[in-house]
VEXLOLO-55777 format. One record per residue: x, y, z of N, C-alpha, C in turn; residue in three letters. Coordinates in steps of 0.001 Angstrom, whole numbers, plus 500000, padded with zeros to 6 digits. Atoms other than C-alpha are relative to their C-alpha. Example, Ala and Ser with C-alpha at 12.3 -4.5 7.8 and 13.67 -1.06 7.14 Angstrom:
# residues 2
500890498810500000512300495500507800500900501200500000ALA
499180498810499940513670498940507140499230501090500730SER
This chain:
# residues 391
500270500408501388372156721100676169498807499030500000LYS
501179500855500117368815719536675149500353498732499218MET
499702501250500719368964715900674098499129499891498749ARG
500763500200501238367910715002670572499409498598500005THR
500617501323500127365767712055669525501064498940499700LEU
498935500962500358368892710406668030500791499587501239GLU
499244500316498773370729710636671360499196499071500910GLU
500866500852499173367764709122673158500003498578499445VAL
500035501336500614367600706247670655501310499256500204GLN
498687500628499761371344705601671044500084499485501429ALA
499983500410498585370904705463674831499159498734500191THR
500862501185499889368046702966674452500725498759499497LEU
499289501130500591370222700771672286501038499445500981GLU
498979500421499015373032700704674864499316499278501167ILE
500720500593498862370435699893677554499233498736499595ALA
500681501192500531369116697055675325498479500068500213LYS
501454499838499900365570698489675422499438500172498601LEU
500613499889501328363242698159672436499079501215499974LYS
500781498768500098361720701411671287498502499722499901GLU
501438500276500190358422699721670313499300499598501311GLU
500620500339498697357892698632673966499654501258500802ASP
500141498773499204357863702278675098498953500929499385LEU
500931498986500507355483705241674777500683500818498906GLN
499441499161501068355899707474671720500576501309500521ASN
499520498730499457356323710579673862501111499718501014THR
498850500236499111359747710656675517500267501288500777ILE
499724498820499160360229713020678450501488500085500280HIS
498620499750499570363694714485678819499931500968501164CYS
500177499224498778363902715764682351501305500689500367VAL
498797499292499546366337718479683478499623500835501217SER
500276499202498806366682720463686689499821501465499623PHE
500211498564500212365247723980686637501043500789500790GLY
498953499192499361367265726911687983499844500056501518GLU
500192499810498552365672727223691428499465498740500660ASN
500497501263499445365341723608692486500283499961501495VAL
499790500146498556364820723019696197499124498886500526SER
500813501076499432363676720059698220499162500530501151SER
500693499503498802362512722273701104498735500789499661ALA
501139499155500348359928724233699123498682499249499974ASP
501231500766500195357444721392698810499850498918501065TYR
500303501077499067355741718957701108498895499163499367CYS
501015500862500592353763715957699907499137499388501087LEU
500884500653499050350741714518701635499112499017499241MET
500830501018500648348899711307700770498627500018500662GLU
501345499880499441345140711715701218499126498815499610LEU
500960501055500357342393709100701370498850500617499195ASP
501106499526500846339252709341699211499155501060500704ASP
500860499086499247337300711075701965500599501408500015TYR
499359498686499916339850713883702356500107500661498624LEU
499953499446501370340221714289698570498652500631499644CYS
501339499469500297336458714721698196499735501271500820GLN
500162498863499088336496717114701149500664501245499391HIS
499286498876500606339106719333699434499383500409498666LEU
500590499696501311337516719038695994498679500746500151GLU
501271499295499751334254720274697542500244501417500532ALA
499672498635499567336108723456698563500089500165501504GLY
499890499925498533336346722573702282501473500146500412GLN
498629499811499507339390723284704449500491498796500796ASN
499362500915499051341833721036706259500876500866500901LEU
499250499186499041343493722381709404500977499105500756VAL
499039500735499157346645721264711234499942500616501389ILE
500163499496498630346229721538715011500984499356500966ARG
499160500545498934348251721025718169500866501086500602GLY
499093499066499344350225722999720746501442499616499675ASP
498592500211500351354007723286720442500571498682500521LYS
499432501225499404354653720286722701499223498744499584ASP
500824501149500403352157718032720890500311499623498561GLU
499896500412501404352232716000717697498895500672499202ARG
501007499337500834350449717710714843498948498998499542ALA
501064500813500596347087716337713730499330500822498903VAL
500696499357501109345146717099710555498504499813500225LEU
501445500112499746341431717876710927499187500492498816CYS
501034499510500913338554718081708495498911500569500915SER
501070499463499142335212719431709730499543499013501051GLY
500567500969499054334328716158711437500910498814500303ASP
499096501124499728337386713856711510501388500503500372ARG
498636499672499583340863713835713025500956498941499461THR
499002500915500571343945712313711392501358500242500640TYR
498631499927499526347386711548712749500897500283498798ASP
499055499701501078350212712991710631501319499306500299LEU
498765500738499761353231710772710233500893500144498772LYS
499066499852501114356333711342708132500413498614499516MET
499604501298500558356992708404705790501112500234498975ALA
498907499887500972360229707949703858499737499081498825ASP
500138500867501160360331706543700362501378499795499380THR
498672500288500563363307704835698698500144500625498619SER
499931499349501313362394706405695335499959501508500176ASN
500028498546499957363163710067694824498750500463499248LEU
501219499492500641359895711887694071500317501355499373LEU
499678498767500719360239714627691446498729500790499705LEU
501133499144500352357907717599690970500249500571498622PHE
499862499505501375357445718286687280498680500691499631VAL
501251499291500303354860721024686579499508499636498610PRO
500667500300501262352404720224683817500533498740499322GLU
499538501286500539353925716779683404498749499188499666CYS
501213500724500377351385714735681475500285498504499937ARG
499857501457500016350905711015681965499525499495498638THR
500341500503501346350491708773678878498526500154499633PRO
501425499916500338346684708776679141499547501434499733ASP
500377498598500247346705712599679023500598500524498686GLN
499352499553501230348819712753675851499089499680498812LEU
500993500257501060346275713210673087500417500686498701THR
499618499303501228348413714793670360499967499054498790ASP
500234500942501088347825711625668323501215499663499148GLY
498824500303500822351403711392667084500421498559500229ARG
499616501399499824352394707821666415501474499777499688ASP
498536500175500146356100708526665841500642500497501283THR
499301499603498771358618708894668652500381501475499931ALA
499568498599499931359203712491669752500380500332501446HIS
499440499647498688360959714204672645499288501240500555VAL
500569498841499301359312716547675187500969500376501112VAL
499060499561498950361573718644677451499220500558501188HIS
500688499507498797360327719127681024501031500306501082THR
499068499586498947361938720815684009499499499573501377GLN
500309500371498610362082719588687597500042501263500849ILE
500039498835499108361027722231690110500382499650501436TRP
499670500373498623361635720242693266500027498493500140GLY
499960501444499777362195716824694758499805499703501484PHE
500324500385498630361338714906697907500269498509500165CYS
499946501451499774362116711559699475499244499604501269ASN
500902500365498901359504711666702219498665500708499761SER
501320499375500157355810712545702504499213499791501288TYR
500859500149498823353132712988705148498940498936499712TRP
501002501057500114350947709947705695498915500328501024GLU
501059499677499033347534710528707293499246498732500394VAL
500772501149499507345737707980709480498896500504500895ARG
501127499566499166342263708479710912500209499507501417LYS
499797500407498612342422708452714687498957500635500912GLN
500926499418499023340441709207717811500443501426500316ARG
499605498636499626340317712913718649500567500014501410PRO
499424499890498641342360713977721698499198501083500744LYS
500966499069499411339613715524723798500149500202501502LEU
499879499905498545340780715061727376500408501414500433LYS
499494498670499678342514718431727283498880501044500062LYS
501115499046500032339185720173726577499452500235501405LEU
500539499866498637337809719449730043501043500624500926LYS
498924499474499144341193720214731608500075501528499884LYS
499960498539500189341206723712730073498792500662500661LEU
501206499379499452337597724423731074499945499906501526LEU
499990500148498530338236723161734626500919501032500677MET
499135498966499398340801725964735106499159501105500622GLU
500866498942499469337891728318735715498533499587499856ASN
501388500461500134334580726471736268499017501090500436PRO
501032499016499686331360728478736475499256499570501258TYR
500610500376498710330003728546740022498709500760500261GLU
501239499252499821326880730606739401500266501488499890GLY
499815498545500154326254734358739103500787500580501169PRO
499178499379498950328745736526741023499096500726500992ALA
500849499434498944327356737717744351500403501436500321LEU
499755498657499466326999741288745599500917500864499168GLY
499215499098500852328477743055742603501458499610499822GLY
498609500440500204331723741028742695500228499743498517GLN
499670500289501396333448740874739332500586498600499914GLU
499448501349500175334118737365738092501307500094499238GLU
498715499966500697337688736670737020499831499584498532THR
500103500326501432338071736689733231501181499150499540THR
498847500827500384341284734651733321499557498577499646GLU
500235501419500353341421731172731795498579499759499496ASN
501302500229500632338252731581729786500243499864498500ARG
499693500353501387338044730210726273498798500157499085TYR
501034499939501036336034731073723184500123498737499140THR
499936501141500916335269728463720504501298500075499177LYS
498767499836500796338180729932718461501217499539500799GLU
498873500425499148340567729413721400500078498481500055ASP
500023501467499869339466725791721739500431499341498692LEU
499601500564501296339861725154718000501512500139499802LEU
498547499827500083343426726497718308500734498920500796GLU
499232500780499020344359724270721235499681498510500052ARG
500425501401499849342408720993720990500241499243498705ILE
499673500790501197343541718254718610498801499165499555GLN
501225500680500444340145717445717173499277500906499019ALA
500785499212500960337747718535714441498909500767500741SER
501013499155499352335074721128715156498788499178500438GLU
501166500822499630332238718555715114500298499166501247ASP
499633500844498839334126716330717583500106500842501270GLU
499912499093498842334812719316719874498589500369500473ILE
501384499653499631331118720329719762499313498855500746ASN
500625501169499348330020716790720657500537499829501418ALA
499401500161498667332464716714723586499531501102500949GLN
500514498904499157331319720129724877498622499625500544LEU
501333500440499566327807718685724993500115498869501024GLU
499850501159499104329002715469726671500433500414501405ALA
499529499591498658330729717357729517499123501119500578ILE
500981499022499502327692719661729954500552501429500040HIS
499490498619500053329609722809728971498929500904499397ALA
500936499070500644327680725936728022500699501329499750CYS
499398498731500377328383729327726518499448501105500889GLN
500409498905499121328321732241728962500831501214499598ILE
499314498777500462329167735772727724501024499714498898ASP
499101500275501123330752734289724596501117499018500295GLY
498952500970499626333051731911726525499373498649500305PHE
500475501343499643332645728149726819500452499688501417TRP
499691500256498586332444727187730496499443498635500392ARG
500542501225499425332010723980732425499444500386501361ILE
500593499644498714329722724174735430500719499267501127LEU
499501500655498799331191723497738837498982498907500360ASP
500915501134499846329741720069739661498963500237501108PHE
500948499736498897328189721128742989498920500996499563ASP
500976499018500486326551724091741253499015499345499029TYR
500881500708500946325201721868738461498967499168500761GLU
500908500828499188323718719535741098498963500861500743MET
500918499088499303322201722510742943498856500396499041LYS
501025499620500985320379723630739745499089498808499706VAL
500806501204500251319277720035739031499052499746501175LEU
500832500171498792317990719838742626498777500909499977GLY
501141499068500103315823722952742103498963499467499010HIS
500911500492501046314372721418738923499213498790500501VAL
500701501234499578313602717995740423499043500265501164THR
500917499663498892312087719534743593498713500636499463GLN
501173499353500595309796721675741441499111498953499317LEU
500753501068500681308784718647739335499208499199501040VAL
500610500765498902308052716801742587498808500764500598ASP
501051499248499310306033719610744196498795500264499091SER
501109499760500933303967720193741029499372498691499511GLU
500453501338500442303490716413740512499917499883498473SER
499957500150501457304451716757736829500527498620499646TRP
499341501237500453305141713540734919501413500342499503PRO
498610499723500385308897713239734230500159500282498510PHE
499840499805501446308282713201730496499221501212499491ASP
500731498809500449306267716439730483500239501168500960LYS
499621498888499122308130719219732297499923501288499172VAL
500165498793500820306982722645730996501129501012500232PRO
498854499089499891309935724949730263499583501343500595LEU
500384498650499601308063728230730710499733500099501501GLN
500323499986498560306711727378734178501269499832500825THR
498712500191499306310161726124735248500752501324500104CYS
499245498738500020311766729404734195499361501024500938LEU
500681499007499156309120731518735937500169499679501488GLU
499949500392498578309142729525739187501411500083500572GLU
498635500108499457312915729145739479500856501241499737LEU
499219498795500325314018732554738117500542500730501237ALA
499423499320498829314378734025741648501239499269500554PRO
498912500792499408316830731191742502501245499944499110LEU
498863500171500919318996730805739395499725500727498681GLU
500212499371501313319579732536736022499208499066499077PRO
500860500789500891317048731405733419500828499116499058ARG
499169500788500934319857730282731052500492498714500674GLU
499472501174499297321161727902733727498918498929500176MET
501102500963499839317754726322734308499756499286498670ILE
500209500602501322317293725789730561501169499080499631GLU
498826500831500278320861724474730262499909498668500756HIS
500132501214499185320211721993733089498971499048499381CYS
501021500836500648317042720771731345500554499368498718LEU
499385500555501213319045720339728111500969498856500319ASN
499029501036499609321700718289729957499308498724500484CYS
500637501154499346319269716015731796498653499625499400TYR
501283500325500620316336715905729428500018500212498506GLY
500168499888501455315070715882725855498910501026499735GLN
500947498913500272313365718986724501499021499576498895ARG
500952500245501102310188718713722411498894501055500015TYR
501096499022500116307249720870721200500583501385499833GLY
499308498729500208308373724150719655499085501223499899GLU
500828498784499909305361726470720085500534500798501180ASN
499351499149498990306547729438722131499600499649501435ALA
500447500240498619304407728597725167499879498503500299ASP
500201501440499803304462724822724703501279499191499790GLN
498759500784500065308061723670725050500074499128501251VAL
499918500936498862308396720569727236501336499267499979PHE
498822500864499894311247718405728462499595498658500570TYR
500156501329499400311268714661729052501308499735500743ALA
498775500236499226313750714100731887500514498584499730LEU
499371501286500267316205711278731250500352499342501340ASN
499839500658498699315970708912734217501447499564500240GLU
498618500497499820319421707345733632500972501131500310ASP
499045498900499783321177710711733449499801500667501352GLN
500266499399498678319459712129736533500572499088501094VAL
499497500950498995320261708958738513501539499986500027CYS
498534500026500054323879708967737285500590501254500661ARG
499511498752499412324363712632738233499975499943501526GLY
500128500051498529323110712014741786500950498952500594LEU
499030501000499522325291708896742122501395500611500057ALA
498686499346500019328366710935741132500141500949501183LEU
499960499074498867327446713483743778500284499236501304MET
499782500802498781327316710745746455501419499427500063LEU
498708500696500029330572709120745316501198500933499971LEU
498841499144500286332694712187744661500891500266501221GLN
499168499663498836333880712692748251500407498800500858ASN
499585501179499224334417709091749370500940499150499156VAL
499084500867500738337210706699748447499250498742499583VAL
500812501195500294334960703617748698498728500066500820LYS
501315499943499356331337703138749630499501498563500100PHE
500632501313499857329716699994751027498857499926498975ASN
500924500059501139327687698848747996498534500010500437LEU
501405500107499589324483697933749862499505501336500553ARG
500381498698499430324445701192751829499865501047498899GLU
500038499039501101325221703172748692498689499879499224PHE
501216500195500800322312701606746808498760500539500716GLN
501142499470499232319907702511749625499975501529499971GLU
499924498523499951321110706119749941499711500595498620VAL
500168499523501384321196706535746156498524499999499616TRP
501423500085500357317597705348745686499192501068500736GLN
500732498966499235316473707725748448500263501405499451GLN
499619498647500426318286710665746827499397500397498649SER
500544499646501324316638710435743383498523500364500138VAL
501421499618499916313190711948742643499111498764500112PRO
500905501126499804310334709715743725499409499580498661GLU
500513500485501274309231707484740857501114499625499031GLY
498861500419500831312727707112739371500669498792500648MET
499358501215499464314566703780739724501490500013499697SER
498546500065500196318314703458740242500402498565499641THR
499451501315500377320211700585738585501491500153499807ARG
498538499898500106323926699839738693500481500189498561LEU
499504499840501375324152699673734892499878501450499502ASP
499999498567500344323401703420734854501383500610500254GLN
498696499456499594326924703838736248501164499437499194LEU
498933500521500862328828702078733455500908501143499570LYS
498957499036500384332075703972732760500155501198500948SER
499742498938499010331724706251735803500265499451501405VAL
499752500579498672331806703884738822500269498512499860ALA
499577501396500085333286700477739541499636499269501297LEU
500382500825498838331901697771741845501082498953500243VAL
499041501054499647334332695511743708499222498870500679ASP
500792501104499456332528692190744174500849499010500779ARG
499136500961499307335575690414745586500253500422501448SER
499757499563498608335753692522748744498787499644500867SER
501099500299499055333667691751751844499951501102501038HIS
501148499993500908331414693651752085500387500587498639PRO
499736499440501328331191694592748412499987501530500060GLN
499903498536499971332140698207747636499827500574498595THR
500080499295501286331702700811744901500833501266500130ILE
499221498761499968334017703688743981499888500715498666CYS
500052499182501211334174706503741470501170499623499098LEU
498925500182500985336138705658738318499412500410498654LEU
500593499454501235335336707807735316500952499803498832ARG
499180500287501184336563706814731888500684501277499508VAL
499417498747500514337179710492731061501246500431500783GLU
498801499657499215339828710669733821501189499097499673ASP
498933500970500298341865707784732357500861500478498831LEU
499129499584501112344833708142729930499341499742498646PRO
500586500135501341343904708615726251500730498961499157GLU
499207500951500779346728706464724898499621498561500391ASP
500510501354499742345697702793724542500888499221500972THR
499094500766499132348801701230726116500000500571501419LEU
500020499358498670348834703769728978498689499689500722GLU
501306500292499402345118703134729553500015498602500630ARG
499960501371499468345629699362729934500929499908501211PHE
499068500032498864348663699862732185499347500582501249ASN
500647499345498863346656702209734389498917499096500597HIS
501069500886499505343685699828734612500574498817500774LEU
499415501156499310345965696932735579500737500392501287PHE
499461499590498691347567699018738344498858500160500998THR
501154499858499105344071699664739743499485498640500463LEU
500544501323499702343077696014739598500774498992499164ARG
499139500947500721345181693002738677499222499200498958GLU
500807500817500921342405690907737113498627500624499809LYS
501278499390500349339327692194735317499111498995499286TRP
500926500773500839336203690450734052499725500848498758THR
500279499253501247335176691394730528498923501061500229GLU
501079499038499729331991693071731817500522501257500686ASP
499480498844499256333970695286734197500908500886499155ASP
498993499199500731336729696350731795499434500647498737ILE
500515499501501292334631696864728631499634501492500011THR
500350498569500043333155700300729605501232500917500020PRO
498805499164499869336717701520730262500937499915498797TYR
499162500075501210338143700533726868499176500198498725ILE
500917499860501141335073700936724616500395501171499100GLN
499703498788500782336126704452723558501323499923499244ASP
498704500140500679339560703197722423499871499309498645LEU
500164500766501239338116701114719580500007500930498795CYS
500039499258501261338897702439716114498836499488499179GLY
501060500494500879336592701884713154500175498500499804GLU
500030501451500228335649698213712765500838499227501012LYS
499222500711498986337625697346715933499088499669501179GLN
500853500391498869336088695488718874500811500022501291THR
499284500051498715336897695504722589500693498645500140THR
499379501337499959337610691756722183501377500011499350GLY
498709499919500701340397692546719687501027500757500844ALA
499090499237499134341881695128722078500496499140501160LEU
499627500863498876341841692630724955501008498936499555LEU
499080501011500515343561690005722795501406500588499864THR
498697499374500250346325692490721966500693500459501286LYS
499373499347498842346879694163725349499864499234501314TYR
500193500728498740345804691544727922500116498505499743ALA
500027501452500168346048687828728591498889499465500880ARG
501185500479499274343062685794729671500296498696500723SER
499909501269499264342686682983732196498635499759500647SER
501276500304499330339858681236734033500206500069501514MET
499942499913498534339170682017737682498602499696500530GLN
501308500445499505336346680170739459498959499918498878ASN
500933500174501118334804679396736070499663501280499256GLY
500262498725500683334872683068735012501273500433499272ILE
498843499542500772337147684429732286500447501366500522LYS
499467498704499532339410687193733605501209500389499155VAL
498890499464500799342030689424731977501009500684500902PHE
498960499266499280345371690567733343501048500491499002ASN
499034499349500873348369692451731979500914498998499308SER
499062500868500729350661690922729351501416500173500531ARG
498650499757499482353687692453731072499908500391501481ARG
500071499620498582354629693087734725499575501456500144PRO
500485498630499804352842696169736010500819500665501102VAL
499169499292499019355043698706737765499126500502501161ALA
């Protein structure tokens, strides 16, 4: 039975509410026939995501079965979290709020609306760092070691297209593309592959030897000549890929494309090659061997190895070892726990490269250290150790 205006007014009187304090339009709400709480899901979006949807763009939910779901736009990743609300949320189609009621009636009147569904929880989205560690792990299942020899067929197992990666990696497409570039992946026969590190170094070696023998300046390496000279040794795509990884392309006339080699990246690559098979390296010896291994005219500096190698200045003699930020846990608490198992006390300079990537928007490494570490002075230097006992 539909309520009449008189019944509503009688109810207001019992509730001791004054009619003049209320809107003229009175909604009488009743449950429709097919009401269900399971048919609808609510999600609270920030301005950025609203504009993204209003512009006709898509949002995608990603994650494997054993992972938490994340929501991705084209260039951002959001954590999805279920939030409960103490108020029951009702879905009323075409329900108009007071500012939308323009029928101009200034006398009280009743509008009957039906509830189609209800909810007492909703999805809350929070911008977060993309989970990209898995990308390298998948590509490392079948690294590219160069063209197959003597007519051997290369295994097609564990190879991934961009679509496969978008299915499996909890990150937006832009973030995945940036990471593919960062780990020097390239597309071969439609699949994204990571180069076997020794093979990548072999190709880089061919390039730097050619630069050396031709006495080219490092900032003017001609692509065409490189391809012609090195084609008998390696596929042309690999030579160009190597130049893209270790240099900056410029000049777009067909016969006038040059690369400026990036000294820091070349030096870092060769340092990784020296460090990859040793547990620890005497620092002084390492620096000598490293300088000898880079192309003549390039200078090695320890700050080229930030976030990939760690110097131990407290040992005698001082040592250096491989420690790559990309191999560390992605979760902030796990990352700190892991770092404190490797070394009990850290200086700010040493730990910063290993926590820099954990900072959210407007967050500093100093704020992270305050939250996850405790500081003390040691020989006049500020050091950080764990807030809790490390297992």
